[in-house]
mmCIF file of the N, C-alpha and C atoms, coordinates in Angstrom:
data_MODEL
# 
_entry.id   MODEL 
# 
loop_
_atom_site.group_PDB 
_atom_site.id 
_atom_site.type_symbol 
_atom_site.label_atom_id 
_atom_site.label_alt_id 
_atom_site.label_comp_id 
_atom_site.label_asym_id 
_atom_site.label_entity_id 
_atom_site.label_seq_id 
_atom_site.pdbx_PDB_ins_code 
_atom_site.Cartn_x 
_atom_site.Cartn_y 
_atom_site.Cartn_z 
_atom_site.occupancy 
_atom_site.B_iso_or_equiv 
_atom_site.pdbx_formal_charge 
_atom_site.auth_seq_id 
_atom_site.auth_comp_id 
_atom_site.auth_asym_id 
_atom_site.auth_atom_id 
_atom_site.pdbx_PDB_model_num 
ATOM 1   N N  . UNK A 1 1  ? 104.588 225.206 163.259 1.00 0.00 ? 1  UNK A N  1 
ATOM 2   C CA . UNK A 1 1  ? 105.131 224.722 162.022 1.00 0.00 ? 1  UNK A CA 1 
ATOM 3   C C  . UNK A 1 1  ? 106.498 224.094 162.246 1.00 0.00 ? 1  UNK A C  1 
ATOM 4   N N  . UNK A 1 2  ? 107.337 224.760 163.003 1.00 0.00 ? 2  UNK A N  1 
ATOM 5   C CA . UNK A 1 2  ? 108.685 224.227 163.219 1.00 0.00 ? 2  UNK A CA 1 
ATOM 6   C C  . UNK A 1 2  ? 108.664 222.894 163.960 1.00 0.00 ? 2  UNK A C  1 
ATOM 7   N N  . UNK A 1 3  ? 107.735 222.728 164.875 1.00 0.00 ? 3  UNK A N  1 
ATOM 8   C CA . UNK A 1 3  ? 107.648 221.461 165.605 1.00 0.00 ? 3  UNK A CA 1 
ATOM 9   C C  . UNK A 1 3  ? 107.236 220.330 164.662 1.00 0.00 ? 3  UNK A C  1 
ATOM 10  N N  . UNK A 1 4  ? 106.294 220.598 163.775 1.00 0.00 ? 4  UNK A N  1 
ATOM 11  C CA . UNK A 1 4  ? 105.842 219.573 162.830 1.00 0.00 ? 4  UNK A CA 1 
ATOM 12  C C  . UNK A 1 4  ? 106.926 219.232 161.818 1.00 0.00 ? 4  UNK A C  1 
ATOM 13  N N  . UNK A 1 5  ? 107.733 220.218 161.446 1.00 0.00 ? 5  UNK A N  1 
ATOM 14  C CA . UNK A 1 5  ? 108.777 219.999 160.437 1.00 0.00 ? 5  UNK A CA 1 
ATOM 15  C C  . UNK A 1 5  ? 109.995 219.288 160.998 1.00 0.00 ? 5  UNK A C  1 
ATOM 16  N N  . UNK A 1 6  ? 110.259 219.495 162.270 1.00 0.00 ? 6  UNK A N  1 
ATOM 17  C CA . UNK A 1 6  ? 111.371 218.794 162.899 1.00 0.00 ? 6  UNK A CA 1 
ATOM 18  C C  . UNK A 1 6  ? 112.657 219.585 162.995 1.00 0.00 ? 6  UNK A C  1 
ATOM 19  N N  . UNK A 1 7  ? 112.981 220.345 161.964 1.00 0.00 ? 7  UNK A N  1 
ATOM 20  C CA . UNK A 1 7  ? 114.195 221.160 162.024 1.00 0.00 ? 7  UNK A CA 1 
ATOM 21  C C  . UNK A 1 7  ? 114.026 222.382 161.123 1.00 0.00 ? 7  UNK A C  1 
ATOM 22  N N  . UNK A 1 8  ? 114.993 223.303 161.207 1.00 0.00 ? 8  UNK A N  1 
ATOM 23  C CA . UNK A 1 8  ? 114.886 224.564 160.480 1.00 0.00 ? 8  UNK A CA 1 
ATOM 24  C C  . UNK A 1 8  ? 114.866 224.353 158.966 1.00 0.00 ? 8  UNK A C  1 
ATOM 25  N N  . UNK A 1 9  ? 115.647 223.432 158.454 1.00 0.00 ? 9  UNK A N  1 
ATOM 26  C CA . UNK A 1 9  ? 115.704 223.201 157.003 1.00 0.00 ? 9  UNK A CA 1 
ATOM 27  C C  . UNK A 1 9  ? 114.339 222.762 156.470 1.00 0.00 ? 9  UNK A C  1 
ATOM 28  N N  . UNK A 1 10 ? 113.693 221.847 157.167 1.00 0.00 ? 10 UNK A N  1 
ATOM 29  C CA . UNK A 1 10 ? 112.366 221.396 156.737 1.00 0.00 ? 10 UNK A CA 1 
ATOM 30  C C  . UNK A 1 10 ? 111.319 222.486 156.907 1.00 0.00 ? 10 UNK A C  1 
ATOM 31  N N  . UNK A 1 11 ? 111.437 223.278 157.966 1.00 0.00 ? 11 UNK A N  1 
ATOM 32  C CA . UNK A 1 11 ? 110.513 224.392 158.166 1.00 0.00 ? 11 UNK A CA 1 
ATOM 33  C C  . UNK A 1 11 ? 110.636 225.388 157.024 1.00 0.00 ? 11 UNK A C  1 
ATOM 34  N N  . UNK A 1 12 ? 111.867 225.754 156.694 1.00 0.00 ? 12 UNK A N  1 
ATOM 35  C CA . UNK A 1 12 ? 112.099 226.710 155.605 1.00 0.00 ? 12 UNK A CA 1 
ATOM 36  C C  . UNK A 1 12 ? 111.600 226.143 154.278 1.00 0.00 ? 12 UNK A C  1 
ATOM 37  N N  . UNK A 1 13 ? 111.844 224.868 154.037 1.00 0.00 ? 13 UNK A N  1 
ATOM 38  C CA . UNK A 1 13 ? 111.376 224.234 152.801 1.00 0.00 ? 13 UNK A CA 1 
ATOM 39  C C  . UNK A 1 13 ? 109.852 224.272 152.710 1.00 0.00 ? 13 UNK A C  1 
ATOM 40  N N  . UNK A 1 14 ? 109.182 224.068 153.830 1.00 0.00 ? 14 UNK A N  1 
ATOM 41  C CA . UNK A 1 14 ? 107.721 224.110 153.843 1.00 0.00 ? 14 UNK A CA 1 
ATOM 42  C C  . UNK A 1 14 ? 107.217 225.505 153.509 1.00 0.00 ? 14 UNK A C  1 
ATOM 43  N N  . UNK A 1 15 ? 107.809 226.531 154.130 1.00 0.00 ? 15 UNK A N  1 
ATOM 44  C CA . UNK A 1 15 ? 107.401 227.907 153.823 1.00 0.00 ? 15 UNK A CA 1 
ATOM 45  C C  . UNK A 1 15 ? 107.685 228.250 152.364 1.00 0.00 ? 15 UNK A C  1 
ATOM 46  N N  . UNK A 1 16 ? 108.804 227.819 151.842 1.00 0.00 ? 16 UNK A N  1 
ATOM 47  C CA . UNK A 1 16 ? 109.117 228.056 150.428 1.00 0.00 ? 16 UNK A CA 1 
ATOM 48  C C  . UNK A 1 16 ? 108.085 227.380 149.528 1.00 0.00 ? 16 UNK A C  1 
ATOM 49  N N  . UNK A 1 17 ? 107.692 226.181 149.886 1.00 0.00 ? 17 UNK A N  1 
ATOM 50  C CA . UNK A 1 17 ? 106.678 225.448 149.129 1.00 0.00 ? 17 UNK A CA 1 
ATOM 51  C C  . UNK A 1 17 ? 105.370 226.233 149.100 1.00 0.00 ? 17 UNK A C  1 
ATOM 52  N N  . UNK A 1 18 ? 104.919 226.703 150.271 1.00 0.00 ? 18 UNK A N  1 
ATOM 53  C CA . UNK A 1 18 ? 103.659 227.438 150.349 1.00 0.00 ? 18 UNK A CA 1 
ATOM 54  C C  . UNK A 1 18 ? 103.698 228.738 149.555 1.00 0.00 ? 18 UNK A C  1 
ATOM 55  N N  . UNK A 1 19 ? 104.863 229.379 149.504 1.00 0.00 ? 19 UNK A N  1 
ATOM 56  C CA . UNK A 1 19 ? 104.987 230.674 148.832 1.00 0.00 ? 19 UNK A CA 1 
ATOM 57  C C  . UNK A 1 19 ? 105.270 230.548 147.337 1.00 0.00 ? 19 UNK A C  1 
ATOM 58  N N  . UNK A 1 20 ? 105.498 229.360 146.851 1.00 0.00 ? 20 UNK A N  1 
ATOM 59  C CA . UNK A 1 20 ? 105.849 229.160 145.450 1.00 0.00 ? 20 UNK A CA 1 
ATOM 60  C C  . UNK A 1 20 ? 104.690 229.533 144.528 1.00 0.00 ? 20 UNK A C  1 
ATOM 61  N N  . UNK A 1 21 ? 104.993 230.279 143.479 1.00 0.00 ? 21 UNK A N  1 
ATOM 62  C CA . UNK A 1 21 ? 103.974 230.626 142.487 1.00 0.00 ? 21 UNK A CA 1 
ATOM 63  C C  . UNK A 1 21 ? 103.676 229.439 141.577 1.00 0.00 ? 21 UNK A C  1 
ATOM 64  N N  . UNK A 1 22 ? 104.510 228.407 141.638 1.00 0.00 ? 22 UNK A N  1 
ATOM 65  C CA . UNK A 1 22 ? 104.304 227.216 140.804 1.00 0.00 ? 22 UNK A CA 1 
ATOM 66  C C  . UNK A 1 22 ? 103.343 226.217 141.437 1.00 0.00 ? 22 UNK A C  1 
ATOM 67  N N  . UNK A 1 23 ? 102.992 226.425 142.689 1.00 0.00 ? 23 UNK A N  1 
ATOM 68  C CA . UNK A 1 23 ? 102.116 225.504 143.408 1.00 0.00 ? 23 UNK A CA 1 
ATOM 69  C C  . UNK A 1 23 ? 100.727 226.116 143.508 1.00 0.00 ? 23 UNK A C  1 
ATOM 70  N N  . UNK A 1 24 ? 99.728  225.370 143.080 1.00 0.00 ? 24 UNK A N  1 
ATOM 71  C CA . UNK A 1 24 ? 98.333  225.801 143.187 1.00 0.00 ? 24 UNK A CA 1 
ATOM 72  C C  . UNK A 1 24 ? 97.608  224.866 144.151 1.00 0.00 ? 24 UNK A C  1 
ATOM 73  N N  . UNK A 1 25 ? 96.762  225.426 144.988 1.00 0.00 ? 25 UNK A N  1 
ATOM 74  C CA . UNK A 1 25 ? 96.014  224.619 145.952 1.00 0.00 ? 25 UNK A CA 1 
ATOM 75  C C  . UNK A 1 25 ? 95.216  223.528 145.246 1.00 0.00 ? 25 UNK A C  1 
ATOM 76  N N  . UNK A 1 26 ? 94.649  223.844 144.096 1.00 0.00 ? 26 UNK A N  1 
ATOM 77  C CA . UNK A 1 26 ? 93.847  222.867 143.359 1.00 0.00 ? 26 UNK A CA 1 
ATOM 78  C C  . UNK A 1 26 ? 94.676  221.647 142.961 1.00 0.00 ? 26 UNK A C  1 
ATOM 79  N N  . UNK A 1 27 ? 95.943  221.854 142.634 1.00 0.00 ? 27 UNK A N  1 
ATOM 80  C CA . UNK A 1 27 ? 96.819  220.733 142.278 1.00 0.00 ? 27 UNK A CA 1 
ATOM 81  C C  . UNK A 1 27 ? 97.002  219.779 143.457 1.00 0.00 ? 27 UNK A C  1 
ATOM 82  N N  . UNK A 1 28 ? 97.155  220.342 144.640 1.00 0.00 ? 28 UNK A N  1 
ATOM 83  C CA . UNK A 1 28 ? 97.326  219.527 145.846 1.00 0.00 ? 28 UNK A CA 1 
ATOM 84  C C  . UNK A 1 28 ? 96.041  218.759 146.137 1.00 0.00 ? 28 UNK A C  1 
ATOM 85  N N  . UNK A 1 29 ? 94.911  219.449 146.026 1.00 0.00 ? 29 UNK A N  1 
ATOM 86  C CA . UNK A 1 29 ? 93.620  218.808 146.283 1.00 0.00 ? 29 UNK A CA 1 
ATOM 87  C C  . UNK A 1 29 ? 93.379  217.675 145.291 1.00 0.00 ? 29 UNK A C  1 
ATOM 88  N N  . UNK A 1 30 ? 93.648  217.928 144.005 1.00 0.00 ? 30 UNK A N  1 
ATOM 89  C CA . UNK A 1 30 ? 93.427  216.902 142.985 1.00 0.00 ? 30 UNK A CA 1 
ATOM 90  C C  . UNK A 1 30 ? 94.306  215.673 143.222 1.00 0.00 ? 30 UNK A C  1 
ATOM 91  N N  . UNK A 1 31 ? 95.551  215.886 143.605 1.00 0.00 ? 31 UNK A N  1 
ATOM 92  C CA . UNK A 1 31 ? 96.443  214.757 143.885 1.00 0.00 ? 31 UNK A CA 1 
ATOM 93  C C  . UNK A 1 31 ? 95.918  213.942 145.062 1.00 0.00 ? 31 UNK A C  1 
ATOM 94  N N  . UNK A 1 32 ? 95.444  214.629 146.092 1.00 0.00 ? 32 UNK A N  1 
ATOM 95  C CA . UNK A 1 32 ? 94.883  213.948 147.261 1.00 0.00 ? 32 UNK A CA 1 
ATOM 96  C C  . UNK A 1 32 ? 93.632  213.161 146.865 1.00 0.00 ? 32 UNK A C  1 
ATOM 97  N N  . UNK A 1 33 ? 92.753  213.783 146.072 1.00 0.00 ? 33 UNK A N  1 
ATOM 98  C CA . UNK A 1 33 ? 91.528  213.108 145.646 1.00 0.00 ? 33 UNK A CA 1 
ATOM 99  C C  . UNK A 1 33 ? 91.843  211.867 144.812 1.00 0.00 ? 33 UNK A C  1 
ATOM 100 N N  . UNK A 1 34 ? 92.802  211.988 143.918 1.00 0.00 ? 34 UNK A N  1 
ATOM 101 C CA . UNK A 1 34 ? 93.177  210.860 143.061 1.00 0.00 ? 34 UNK A CA 1 
ATOM 102 C C  . UNK A 1 34 ? 93.711  209.696 143.896 1.00 0.00 ? 34 UNK A C  1 
ATOM 103 N N  . UNK A 1 35 ? 94.611  210.005 144.826 1.00 0.00 ? 35 UNK A N  1 
ATOM 104 C CA . UNK A 1 35 ? 95.196  208.965 145.680 1.00 0.00 ? 35 UNK A CA 1 
ATOM 105 C C  . UNK A 1 35 ? 94.133  208.310 146.554 1.00 0.00 ? 35 UNK A C  1 
ATOM 106 N N  . UNK A 1 36 ? 93.235  209.114 147.105 1.00 0.00 ? 36 UNK A N  1 
ATOM 107 C CA . UNK A 1 36 ? 92.160  208.582 147.942 1.00 0.00 ? 36 UNK A CA 1 
ATOM 108 C C  . UNK A 1 36 ? 91.244  207.679 147.128 1.00 0.00 ? 36 UNK A C  1 
ATOM 109 N N  . UNK A 1 37 ? 90.911  208.103 145.923 1.00 0.00 ? 37 UNK A N  1 
ATOM 110 C CA . UNK A 1 37 ? 90.059  207.308 145.044 1.00 0.00 ? 37 UNK A CA 1 
ATOM 111 C C  . UNK A 1 37 ? 90.714  205.972 144.692 1.00 0.00 ? 37 UNK A C  1 
ATOM 112 N N  . UNK A 1 38 ? 92.003  205.998 144.412 1.00 0.00 ? 38 UNK A N  1 
ATOM 113 C CA . UNK A 1 38 ? 92.723  204.764 144.088 1.00 0.00 ? 38 UNK A CA 1 
ATOM 114 C C  . UNK A 1 38 ? 92.737  203.799 145.270 1.00 0.00 ? 38 UNK A C  1 
ATOM 115 N N  . UNK A 1 39 ? 93.005  204.339 146.467 1.00 0.00 ? 39 UNK A N  1 
ATOM 116 C CA . UNK A 1 39 ? 93.014  203.481 147.658 1.00 0.00 ? 39 UNK A CA 1 
ATOM 117 C C  . UNK A 1 39 ? 91.624  202.909 147.922 1.00 0.00 ? 39 UNK A C  1 
ATOM 118 N N  . UNK A 1 40 ? 90.600  203.757 147.797 1.00 0.00 ? 40 UNK A N  1 
ATOM 119 C CA . UNK A 1 40 ? 89.234  203.329 148.091 1.00 0.00 ? 40 UNK A CA 1 
ATOM 120 C C  . UNK A 1 40 ? 88.742  202.282 147.103 1.00 0.00 ? 40 UNK A C  1 
ATOM 121 N N  . UNK A 1 41 ? 89.183  202.369 145.861 1.00 0.00 ? 41 UNK A N  1 
ATOM 122 C CA . UNK A 1 41 ? 88.719  201.423 144.837 1.00 0.00 ? 41 UNK A CA 1 
ATOM 123 C C  . UNK A 1 41 ? 89.176  199.993 145.125 1.00 0.00 ? 41 UNK A C  1 
ATOM 124 N N  . UNK A 1 42 ? 90.157  199.836 145.974 1.00 0.00 ? 42 UNK A N  1 
ATOM 125 C CA . UNK A 1 42 ? 90.681  198.511 146.310 1.00 0.00 ? 42 UNK A CA 1 
ATOM 126 C C  . UNK A 1 42 ? 89.951  197.871 147.489 1.00 0.00 ? 42 UNK A C  1 
ATOM 127 N N  . UNK A 1 43 ? 89.055  198.620 148.112 1.00 0.00 ? 43 UNK A N  1 
ATOM 128 C CA . UNK A 1 43 ? 88.363  198.134 149.308 1.00 0.00 ? 43 UNK A CA 1 
ATOM 129 C C  . UNK A 1 43 ? 86.931  197.730 148.980 1.00 0.00 ? 43 UNK A C  1 
ATOM 130 N N  . UNK A 1 44 ? 86.443  196.724 149.694 1.00 0.00 ? 44 UNK A N  1 
ATOM 131 C CA . UNK A 1 44 ? 85.067  196.271 149.498 1.00 0.00 ? 44 UNK A CA 1 
ATOM 132 C C  . UNK A 1 44 ? 84.080  197.179 150.218 1.00 0.00 ? 44 UNK A C  1 
ATOM 133 N N  . UNK A 1 45 ? 84.431  197.590 151.427 1.00 0.00 ? 45 UNK A N  1 
ATOM 134 C CA . UNK A 1 45 ? 83.571  198.453 152.240 1.00 0.00 ? 45 UNK A CA 1 
ATOM 135 C C  . UNK A 1 45 ? 84.381  199.665 152.677 1.00 0.00 ? 45 UNK A C  1 
ATOM 136 N N  . UNK A 1 46 ? 83.764  200.831 152.574 1.00 0.00 ? 46 UNK A N  1 
ATOM 137 C CA . UNK A 1 46 ? 84.420  202.075 152.984 1.00 0.00 ? 46 UNK A CA 1 
ATOM 138 C C  . UNK A 1 46 ? 83.496  202.802 153.951 1.00 0.00 ? 46 UNK A C  1 
ATOM 139 N N  . UNK A 1 47 ? 84.006  203.144 155.111 1.00 0.00 ? 47 UNK A N  1 
ATOM 140 C CA . UNK A 1 47 ? 83.254  203.945 156.068 1.00 0.00 ? 47 UNK A CA 1 
ATOM 141 C C  . UNK A 1 47 ? 83.682  205.397 155.909 1.00 0.00 ? 47 UNK A C  1 
ATOM 142 N N  . UNK A 1 48 ? 82.722  206.265 155.662 1.00 0.00 ? 48 UNK A N  1 
ATOM 143 C CA . UNK A 1 48 ? 83.004  207.699 155.548 1.00 0.00 ? 48 UNK A CA 1 
ATOM 144 C C  . UNK A 1 48 ? 82.403  208.366 156.777 1.00 0.00 ? 48 UNK A C  1 
ATOM 145 N N  . UNK A 1 49 ? 83.207  208.521 157.797 1.00 0.00 ? 49 UNK A N  1 
ATOM 146 C CA . UNK A 1 49 ? 82.744  209.036 159.084 1.00 0.00 ? 49 UNK A CA 1 
ATOM 147 C C  . UNK A 1 49 ? 83.115  210.508 159.194 1.00 0.00 ? 49 UNK A C  1 
ATOM 148 N N  . UNK A 1 50 ? 82.146  211.311 159.595 1.00 0.00 ? 50 UNK A N  1 
ATOM 149 C CA . UNK A 1 50 ? 82.383  212.742 159.743 1.00 0.00 ? 50 UNK A CA 1 
ATOM 150 C C  . UNK A 1 50 ? 82.028  213.150 161.164 1.00 0.00 ? 50 UNK A C  1 
ATOM 151 N N  . UNK A 1 51 ? 82.888  213.921 161.771 1.00 0.00 ? 51 UNK A N  1 
ATOM 152 C CA . UNK A 1 51 ? 82.671  214.394 163.137 1.00 0.00 ? 51 UNK A CA 1 
ATOM 153 C C  . UNK A 1 51 ? 82.212  215.841 163.091 1.00 0.00 ? 51 UNK A C  1 
ATOM 154 N N  . UNK A 1 52 ? 81.003  216.091 163.518 1.00 0.00 ? 52 UNK A N  1 
ATOM 155 C CA . UNK A 1 52 ? 80.459  217.448 163.513 1.00 0.00 ? 52 UNK A CA 1 
ATOM 156 C C  . UNK A 1 52 ? 80.490  218.068 164.915 1.00 0.00 ? 52 UNK A C  1 
ATOM 157 N N  . UNK A 1 53 ? 81.339  217.543 165.789 1.00 0.00 ? 53 UNK A N  1 
ATOM 158 C CA . UNK A 1 53 ? 81.443  218.069 167.150 1.00 0.00 ? 53 UNK A CA 1 
ATOM 159 C C  . UNK A 1 53 ? 81.924  219.509 167.129 1.00 0.00 ? 53 UNK A C  1 
ATOM 160 N N  . UNK A 1 54 ? 81.486  220.265 168.115 1.00 0.00 ? 54 UNK A N  1 
ATOM 161 C CA . UNK A 1 54 ? 82.033  221.606 168.295 1.00 0.00 ? 54 UNK A CA 1 
ATOM 162 C C  . UNK A 1 54 ? 82.022  221.926 169.777 1.00 0.00 ? 54 UNK A C  1 
ATOM 163 N N  . UNK A 1 55 ? 82.800  222.894 170.127 1.00 0.00 ? 55 UNK A N  1 
ATOM 164 C CA . UNK A 1 55 ? 82.914  223.311 171.516 1.00 0.00 ? 55 UNK A CA 1 
ATOM 165 C C  . UNK A 1 55 ? 82.527  224.775 171.616 1.00 0.00 ? 55 UNK A C  1 
ATOM 166 N N  . UNK A 1 56 ? 81.724  225.117 172.605 1.00 0.00 ? 56 UNK A N  1 
ATOM 167 C CA . UNK A 1 56 ? 81.286  226.491 172.794 1.00 0.00 ? 56 UNK A CA 1 
ATOM 168 C C  . UNK A 1 56 ? 81.799  226.976 174.146 1.00 0.00 ? 56 UNK A C  1 
ATOM 169 N N  . UNK A 1 57 ? 82.792  227.858 174.096 1.00 0.00 ? 57 UNK A N  1 
ATOM 170 C CA . UNK A 1 57 ? 83.379  228.406 175.318 1.00 0.00 ? 57 UNK A CA 1 
ATOM 171 C C  . UNK A 1 57 ? 82.859  229.813 175.615 1.00 0.00 ? 57 UNK A C  1 
ATOM 172 N N  . UNK A 1 58 ? 81.787  230.227 174.944 1.00 0.00 ? 58 UNK A N  1 
ATOM 173 C CA . UNK A 1 58 ? 81.278  231.590 175.063 1.00 0.00 ? 58 UNK A CA 1 
ATOM 174 C C  . UNK A 1 58 ? 81.022  231.998 176.507 1.00 0.00 ? 58 UNK A C  1 
ATOM 175 N N  . UNK A 1 59 ? 80.446  231.119 177.291 1.00 0.00 ? 59 UNK A N  1 
ATOM 176 C CA . UNK A 1 59 ? 80.039  231.485 178.648 1.00 0.00 ? 59 UNK A CA 1 
ATOM 177 C C  . UNK A 1 59 ? 81.021  231.034 179.722 1.00 0.00 ? 59 UNK A C  1 
ATOM 178 N N  . UNK A 1 60 ? 82.188  230.611 179.340 1.00 0.00 ? 60 UNK A N  1 
ATOM 179 C CA . UNK A 1 60 ? 83.209  230.213 180.301 1.00 0.00 ? 60 UNK A CA 1 
ATOM 180 C C  . UNK A 1 60 ? 84.054  231.438 180.637 1.00 0.00 ? 60 UNK A C  1 
ATOM 181 N N  . UNK A 1 61 ? 83.741  232.074 181.752 1.00 0.00 ? 61 UNK A N  1 
ATOM 182 C CA . UNK A 1 61 ? 84.398  233.323 182.119 1.00 0.00 ? 61 UNK A CA 1 
ATOM 183 C C  . UNK A 1 61 ? 85.895  233.168 182.357 1.00 0.00 ? 61 UNK A C  1 
ATOM 184 N N  . UNK A 1 62 ? 86.336  231.964 182.678 1.00 0.00 ? 62 UNK A N  1 
ATOM 185 C CA . UNK A 1 62 ? 87.765  231.768 182.940 1.00 0.00 ? 62 UNK A CA 1 
ATOM 186 C C  . UNK A 1 62 ? 88.580  231.748 181.651 1.00 0.00 ? 62 UNK A C  1 
ATOM 187 N N  . UNK A 1 63 ? 87.912  231.697 180.505 1.00 0.00 ? 63 UNK A N  1 
ATOM 188 C CA . UNK A 1 63 ? 88.607  231.671 179.218 1.00 0.00 ? 63 UNK A CA 1 
ATOM 189 C C  . UNK A 1 63 ? 88.733  233.103 178.705 1.00 0.00 ? 63 UNK A C  1 
ATOM 190 N N  . UNK A 1 64 ? 89.896  233.686 178.869 1.00 0.00 ? 64 UNK A N  1 
ATOM 191 C CA . UNK A 1 64 ? 90.082  235.083 178.485 1.00 0.00 ? 64 UNK A CA 1 
ATOM 192 C C  . UNK A 1 64 ? 91.095  235.215 177.365 1.00 0.00 ? 64 UNK A C  1 
ATOM 193 N N  . UNK A 1 65 ? 91.089  236.377 176.721 1.00 0.00 ? 65 UNK A N  1 
ATOM 194 C CA . UNK A 1 65 ? 92.073  236.641 175.672 1.00 0.00 ? 65 UNK A CA 1 
ATOM 195 C C  . UNK A 1 65 ? 93.486  236.568 176.232 1.00 0.00 ? 65 UNK A C  1 
ATOM 196 N N  . UNK A 1 66 ? 93.661  237.010 177.476 1.00 0.00 ? 66 UNK A N  1 
ATOM 197 C CA . UNK A 1 66 ? 94.981  236.989 178.089 1.00 0.00 ? 66 UNK A CA 1 
ATOM 198 C C  . UNK A 1 66 ? 95.511  235.562 178.219 1.00 0.00 ? 66 UNK A C  1 
ATOM 199 N N  . UNK A 1 67 ? 94.619  234.596 178.291 1.00 0.00 ? 67 UNK A N  1 
ATOM 200 C CA . UNK A 1 67 ? 95.017  233.197 178.392 1.00 0.00 ? 67 UNK A CA 1 
ATOM 201 C C  . UNK A 1 67 ? 95.155  232.558 177.014 1.00 0.00 ? 67 UNK A C  1 
ATOM 202 N N  . UNK A 1 68 ? 95.038  233.366 175.955 1.00 0.00 ? 68 UNK A N  1 
ATOM 203 C CA . UNK A 1 68 ? 95.246  232.853 174.615 1.00 0.00 ? 68 UNK A CA 1 
ATOM 204 C C  . UNK A 1 68 ? 94.006  232.380 173.891 1.00 0.00 ? 68 UNK A C  1 
ATOM 205 N N  . UNK A 1 69 ? 92.816  232.618 174.445 1.00 0.00 ? 69 UNK A N  1 
ATOM 206 C CA . UNK A 1 69 ? 91.609  232.161 173.775 1.00 0.00 ? 69 UNK A CA 1 
ATOM 207 C C  . UNK A 1 69 ? 91.173  233.089 172.648 1.00 0.00 ? 69 UNK A C  1 
ATOM 208 N N  . UNK A 1 70 ? 91.552  234.371 172.686 1.00 0.00 ? 70 UNK A N  1 
ATOM 209 C CA . UNK A 1 70 ? 91.178  235.293 171.613 1.00 0.00 ? 70 UNK A CA 1 
ATOM 210 C C  . UNK A 1 70 ? 89.677  235.477 171.518 1.00 0.00 ? 70 UNK A C  1 
ATOM 211 N N  . UNK A 1 71 ? 89.204  235.773 170.303 1.00 0.00 ? 71 UNK A N  1 
ATOM 212 C CA . UNK A 1 71 ? 87.777  235.970 170.060 1.00 0.00 ? 71 UNK A CA 1 
ATOM 213 C C  . UNK A 1 71 ? 87.067  234.627 170.173 1.00 0.00 ? 71 UNK A C  1 
ATOM 214 N N  . UNK A 1 72 ? 85.949  234.622 170.885 1.00 0.00 ? 72 UNK A N  1 
ATOM 215 C CA . UNK A 1 72 ? 85.165  233.402 171.038 1.00 0.00 ? 72 UNK A CA 1 
ATOM 216 C C  . UNK A 1 72 ? 83.865  233.579 170.266 1.00 0.00 ? 72 UNK A C  1 
ATOM 217 N N  . UNK A 1 73 ? 83.546  232.619 169.402 1.00 0.00 ? 73 UNK A N  1 
ATOM 218 C CA . UNK A 1 73 ? 82.353  232.702 168.563 1.00 0.00 ? 73 UNK A CA 1 
ATOM 219 C C  . UNK A 1 73 ? 81.469  231.483 168.786 1.00 0.00 ? 73 UNK A C  1 
ATOM 220 N N  . UNK A 1 74 ? 80.178  231.719 168.800 1.00 0.00 ? 74 UNK A N  1 
ATOM 221 C CA . UNK A 1 74 ? 79.190  230.653 168.800 1.00 0.00 ? 74 UNK A CA 1 
ATOM 222 C C  . UNK A 1 74 ? 78.263  230.971 167.637 1.00 0.00 ? 74 UNK A C  1 
ATOM 223 N N  . UNK A 1 75 ? 78.277  230.136 166.619 1.00 0.00 ? 75 UNK A N  1 
ATOM 224 C CA . UNK A 1 75 ? 77.551  230.398 165.377 1.00 0.00 ? 75 UNK A CA 1 
ATOM 225 C C  . UNK A 1 75 ? 78.083  231.682 164.772 1.00 0.00 ? 75 UNK A C  1 
ATOM 226 N N  . UNK A 1 76 ? 77.202  232.643 164.534 1.00 0.00 ? 76 UNK A N  1 
ATOM 227 C CA . UNK A 1 76 ? 77.640  233.902 163.930 1.00 0.00 ? 76 UNK A CA 1 
ATOM 228 C C  . UNK A 1 76 ? 77.794  235.007 164.960 1.00 0.00 ? 76 UNK A C  1 
ATOM 229 N N  . UNK A 1 77 ? 77.622  234.678 166.234 1.00 0.00 ? 77 UNK A N  1 
ATOM 230 C CA . UNK A 1 77 ? 77.726  235.674 167.295 1.00 0.00 ? 77 UNK A CA 1 
ATOM 231 C C  . UNK A 1 77 ? 79.109  235.584 167.916 1.00 0.00 ? 77 UNK A C  1 
ATOM 232 N N  . UNK A 1 78 ? 79.863  236.682 167.864 1.00 0.00 ? 78 UNK A N  1 
ATOM 233 C CA . UNK A 1 78 ? 81.217  236.694 168.422 1.00 0.00 ? 78 UNK A CA 1 
ATOM 234 C C  . UNK A 1 78 ? 81.299  237.718 169.533 1.00 0.00 ? 78 UNK A C  1 
ATOM 235 N N  . UNK A 1 79 ? 82.123  237.433 170.506 1.00 0.00 ? 79 UNK A N  1 
ATOM 236 C CA . UNK A 1 79 ? 82.369  238.384 171.580 1.00 0.00 ? 79 UNK A CA 1 
ATOM 237 C C  . UNK A 1 79 ? 83.791  238.210 172.071 1.00 0.00 ? 79 UNK A C  1 
ATOM 238 N N  . UNK A 1 80 ? 84.322  239.258 172.649 1.00 0.00 ? 80 UNK A N  1 
ATOM 239 C CA . UNK A 1 80 ? 85.656  239.171 173.230 1.00 0.00 ? 80 UNK A CA 1 
ATOM 240 C C  . UNK A 1 80 ? 85.577  238.340 174.495 1.00 0.00 ? 80 UNK A C  1 
ATOM 241 N N  . UNK A 1 81 ? 86.552  237.464 174.680 1.00 0.00 ? 81 UNK A N  1 
ATOM 242 C CA . UNK A 1 81 ? 86.577  236.619 175.877 1.00 0.00 ? 81 UNK A CA 1 
ATOM 243 C C  . UNK A 1 81 ? 86.957  237.443 177.077 1.00 0.00 ? 81 UNK A C  1 
# 
């Protein structure tokens, strides 16, 4: 978070924003949807591309929790790395 924010003031402001009782996730989503709809309405052709790629590290023995991989899941089957 701090790297994305750039400095401590922006990081703190972001955390304050997330913790605010005045901010609802639905409000953010609706604003995004409205802006996207407005931008899209100005275009003749719109490509809606979705990437369904996934990576399965379940059987990679070199990927361990000690190396930061944590729990590894493939579909609904999870195991400790």
